[in-house]
C-alpha positions in Angstrom: 43.6 199.4 154.0 42.6 195.9 155.2 45.1 193.2 154.1 44.6 189.5 154.8 47.4 187.0 154.6 49.7 189.8 155.6 52.2 187.8 157.6 54.3 186.7 154.5 54.6 186.7 150.8 52.4 188.9 148.6 50.3 190.0 151.5 53.3 191.4 153.4 54.5 193.1 150.2 51.1 194.7 149.7 51.3 196.0 153.3 54.8 197.4 152.7 54.0 199.1 149.5 50.6 200.5 150.6 52.2 201.9 153.7 55.0 203.4 151.6 52.2 205.3 149.7 51.0 206.7 153.0 48.0 204.3 153.6 47.2 203.2 157.1 46.9 199.4 157.2 45.1 196.7 159.1 47.1 193.4 159.0 45.2 190.1 159.2 46.6 186.6 159.5 46.9 183.8 162.0 50.6 184.4 162.9 50.3 187.3 165.4 54.0 187.7 166.1 54.9 188.2 162.5 52.1 190.7 162.1 53.3 192.7 165.1 56.9 192.7 163.8 55.7 194.0 160.4 53.4 196.5 161.9 56.2 198.0 164.0 58.4 198.2 160.9 55.7 200.0 158.9 55.1 202.5 161.7 58.8 203.3 162.1 59.5 203.4 158.3 56.4 205.3 157.1 54.7 206.9 160.0 51.4 205.2 159.3 48.9 203.5 161.6 49.4 199.8 161.4 46.9 197.7 163.3 47.2 194.0 164.0 44.1 191.7 163.8 45.1 188.0 164.4 42.3 185.9 162.8 41.8 182.4 161.4 39.8 183.2 158.3 38.6 179.7 158.0 36.5 180.3 161.1 33.2 182.0 160.2 32.7 183.3 163.7 36.1 184.8 163.9 35.6 186.5 160.5 32.3 188.0 161.7 33.9 189.3 164.9 36.7 190.8 162.8 34.2 192.6 160.5 32.2 193.9 163.4 35.3 195.3 165.1 36.4 197.1 161.9 33.0 198.5 161.1 32.7 199.9 164.6 36.3 201.3 164.7 37.4 204.9 164.5 38.9 204.6 161.1 37.0 203.7 158.0 38.1 200.8 155.8 39.0 202.5 152.6 40.1 199.3 150.8 40.3 195.6 151.1 43.1 193.3 149.9 41.8 189.7 150.1 45.2 188.0 149.7 44.9 185.1 152.3 44.8 181.7 150.6 46.5 178.4 150.4 46.3 175.2 148.4 47.0 171.5 148.5 48.6 169.0 146.2 47.2 165.6 145.4 43.9 164.0 144.2 40.7 164.6 146.0 40.4 160.9 146.5 43.6 160.8 148.6 43.0 164.2 150.3 42.3 165.1 153.9 38.7 166.4 153.2 38.8 168.7 156.2 41.9 170.4 154.9 40.2 170.7 151.5 37.2 172.3 153.1 39.5 174.8 154.8 40.9 175.7 151.3 37.3 176.6 150.3 36.6 178.4 153.6 39.7 180.7 153.2 39.9 181.0 149.5 36.2 181.3 148.7 34.1 182.0 151.8 36.4 184.6 153.4 36.9 186.5 150.1 33.1 186.6 149.6 32.5 187.6 153.2 35.0 190.4 153.4 34.3 191.8 150.0 30.6 192.0 150.7 31.0 193.3 154.2 32.8 196.6 153.2 31.2 197.4 149.9 28.2 199.3 151.2 30.2 201.8 153.3 32.5 202.3 150.3 29.6 203.1 148.0 28.1 205.4 150.6 31.3 207.4 150.7 31.8 207.2 146.9 35.4 206.0 147.3 37.1 202.7 147.9 38.5 199.6 146.2 38.9 195.8 146.6 41.8 193.7 145.4 41.1 190.0 145.4 44.1 187.7 144.8 43.1 184.9 142.4 45.7 183.0 140.4 46.5 181.9 136.8 45.1 178.6 138.2 41.7 180.2 137.9 41.6 179.9 134.1 41.5 176.1 133.8 40.7 173.0 135.9 43.9 171.4 137.3 43.8 167.7 138.2 46.0 167.3 141.3 45.1 170.8 142.4 41.4 170.5 141.9 40.1 172.4 145.0 42.7 175.2 144.8 42.1 175.9 141.1 38.3 175.8 141.5 38.6 178.2 144.5 40.6 180.6 142.5 38.2 180.3 139.5 35.5 181.5 142.0 37.6 184.5 143.0 38.2 185.5 139.4 34.6 185.1 138.3 33.1 186.7 141.4 35.5 189.7 141.3 34.8 190.4 137.6 31.1 190.2 138.1 31.0 192.5 141.1 33.3 194.9 139.4 30.7 195.2 136.6 27.8 195.5 139.1 29.6 198.5 140.7 29.9 200.5 137.4 29.2 204.1 138.0 29.7 204.0 141.8 33.3 204.9 141.9 34.1 201.6 143.6 36.1 198.9 141.8 36.9 195.2 142.4 40.2 194.0 140.9 41.2 190.4 140.5 45.0 189.9 140.7 46.1 186.7 139.0 49.7 185.8 139.7 51.5 182.7 138.5 54.4 181.0 140.3 55.7 183.4 142.9 58.5 183.2 145.4 56.5 182.9 148.6 55.8 180.3 151.3 53.0 178.8 149.2 54.9 175.7 148.3 55.9 175.0 151.9 52.3 175.4 153.1 51.0 173.1 150.3 53.8 170.6 150.9 54.9 171.1 147.3 58.5 172.2 147.7 59.8 169.4 145.4 57.3 170.3 142.7 58.3 174.0 142.9 62.0 173.1 142.7 61.4 171.1 139.6 60.1 174.2 137.7 62.4 176.5 135.7 63.3 179.7 137.5 62.0 181.9 134.6 58.4 180.9 135.5 58.7 182.6 138.9 58.2 186.2 139.9 59.1 187.9 143.2 56.4 189.0 145.6 57.2 192.8 145.4 56.7 192.7 141.6 53.3 190.9 142.0 52.2 193.2 144.8 53.1 196.3 142.7 51.1 195.1 139.8 48.1 194.5 142.0 48.3 197.9 143.7 48.6 199.8 140.5 45.6 197.9 139.0 43.5 198.5 142.1 44.3 202.3 142.2 43.5 202.5 138.5 40.2 200.7 139.0 41.0 197.9 136.6 39.0 194.7 136.5 41.9 192.2 136.2 45.6 192.3 136.5 47.9 189.5 135.3 51.6 190.2 136.1 54.1 188.9 133.5 53.9 188.0 129.8 54.3 184.3 130.5 51.3 184.4 132.9 49.2 186.2 130.4 50.1 183.5 127.8 49.2 180.9 130.4 45.8 182.5 130.9 45.1 182.5 127.2 46.1 178.9 126.9 43.9 177.9 129.8 40.9 179.6 128.3 41.4 178.6 124.6 42.7 175.0 124.7 39.8 172.5 124.6 39.3 170.7 127.9 39.5 167.3 126.1 43.1 168.1 125.3 44.1 170.1 128.3 42.9 167.8 131.2 44.7 164.6 130.3 48.0 166.5 129.7 47.7 168.3 133.1 46.8 165.1 134.9 49.8 163.2 133.5 52.2 166.1 134.2 51.1 166.4 137.8 51.1 162.7 138.4 54.6 162.5 137.1 55.7 165.3 139.5 54.1 163.5 142.5 
């Protein structure tokens, strides 16, 4: 199993739980030392192969080299968990545009690249699955988080469409859409204060979210949304008219900033 963003949060939990089910794992992230520590833990705890592949997924050349190494390797990639991703807080007008482009490179381009790269071998074998981590942010535009929400909308739409395309092949693509989760996301987005202002009941823990995603991937489901409040958020984002939703979200986010 190939797992991106495996150095922390949901990605690390995906690795732990998949290894606990007996799957060999390939851990991908930028922070090599964290990956090596996790890999050693998984080998000792579960007796699986745990390979480390440090990679900056925003770099197209580095991604291509990663794909080439894995396709040429001794072990087949039986599944892909595209978990790596990050976001920014603030308006596009005020943003560092290079940082915003990196959001698109990691959240969109890397997901598209790694999903497409391993599908053909899976179909040839007649077995395999892809889990793409989207977000409840995928279901509506979010002023103040415009690039992030749009990137996750791509992941959600892309995953559902490819899942339908693969009907009858035995291969599935599952979109996991968590809401607020206790991870390092807020720190990476420089949004710790915004997270602290939210009520605790909105948050889930990474192990719970990872478990939901793994069970959905194994079952071949199209979409997984952990938690009743997140499913309610999804319905609201889809059903509330944009003319009502956008001004409210913009005011709330402006007040938090």
